[in-house]
C-alpha positions as CSV (number, residue, x, y, z in Angstrom):
1,M,45.7,18.8,61.4
2,L,42.1,18.6,60.3
3,V,39.6,16.4,62.2
4,L,36.7,14.5,60.8
5,P,33.5,14.5,62.9
6,P,32.1,11.4,64.6
7,E,29.6,10.8,61.8
8,V,30.1,11.1,58.1
9,T,27.4,9.4,56.1
10,H,25.7,10.5,52.8
11,A,23.6,13.0,54.7
12,Q,26.6,14.8,56.2
13,A,29.2,14.3,53.4
14,G,28.7,17.5,51.5
15,A,28.8,19.7,54.6
16,C,31.8,17.8,56.0
17,L,33.7,18.2,52.7
18,Q,33.1,21.9,52.6
19,L,34.4,22.3,56.2
20,V,37.5,20.2,55.5
21,L,38.2,22.0,52.3
22,Q,38.0,25.4,54.1
23,G,40.3,24.1,56.8
24,M,42.8,22.9,54.2
25,Q,43.2,26.5,53.0
26,A,44.8,27.3,56.4
27,E,47.3,24.3,56.1
28,S,50.5,25.7,54.8
29,G,52.8,22.7,55.2
30,S,53.8,20.2,52.6
31,Q,51.3,17.7,53.9
32,V,47.7,17.8,55.1
33,V,46.8,15.4,57.9
34,I,43.2,14.4,58.4
35,D,42.5,12.8,61.8
36,C,39.8,10.1,61.7
37,A,40.0,9.1,65.4
38,A,36.6,10.5,66.3
39,L,34.9,8.8,63.3
40,S,32.6,6.1,64.6
41,A,29.6,6.2,62.2
42,F,30.2,6.3,58.5
43,D,29.5,4.9,55.1
44,S,31.4,4.9,51.8
45,S,30.6,8.6,51.5
46,V,33.6,9.3,53.8
47,L,35.8,7.8,51.1
48,A,34.5,10.3,48.6
49,V,35.2,13.1,51.1
50,L,38.8,11.9,51.7
51,L,39.5,11.4,48.0
52,E,38.2,14.9,47.2
53,C,40.5,16.2,49.9
54,R,43.4,14.4,48.3
55,R,42.6,15.9,44.9
56,A,42.4,19.4,46.5
57,A,45.8,18.8,48.3
58,I,47.4,17.7,45.1
59,Q,46.2,20.9,43.4
60,R,47.9,22.8,46.2
61,N,51.1,20.8,45.8
62,Q,50.6,19.1,49.1
63,G,50.4,15.5,50.2
64,L,47.6,14.1,52.2
65,V,47.8,11.4,55.0
66,V,45.0,10.0,57.1
67,K,45.6,9.6,60.8
68,A,43.8,6.9,63.0
69,L,42.0,5.3,60.0
70,P,39.3,3.1,61.5
71,Q,39.8,-0.6,60.6
72,A,36.4,-0.8,58.9
73,L,37.1,2.3,56.8
74,G,40.4,0.7,55.8
75,G,38.4,-2.3,54.7
76,L,36.1,-0.2,52.6
77,A,39.1,1.5,51.0
78,R,40.5,-1.9,50.1
79,L,37.2,-3.1,48.8
80,Y,36.9,-0.1,46.5
81,G,40.6,-0.3,45.5
82,V,41.6,3.1,46.8
83,Q,43.7,2.2,49.9
84,E,46.9,3.3,48.1
85,L,45.4,6.8,47.5
86,L,44.8,7.3,51.2
87,P,48.1,6.7,53.0
88,A,47.5,6.1,56.7
89,I,49.6,7.0,59.8
90,E,49.1,5.9,63.4
């Protein structure tokens, strides 16, 4: 399981994406889980990070699920029409 940091805004998105993509290389299962439980400060940039991770997972023939998606982030995903691309688990 990969864990997002407490803050992912435009300023941190690039570095965060690189770290998560590196971590994904070690994930050998059929599914990559990204834990958002620590995420407390974010903007729509975190959606770009998660969608790029999804793209990378698909290229590796893996699924991607998001654990502990903050309610506000779920609202942003709905607003942008991408909630179905980021399946969430508890």
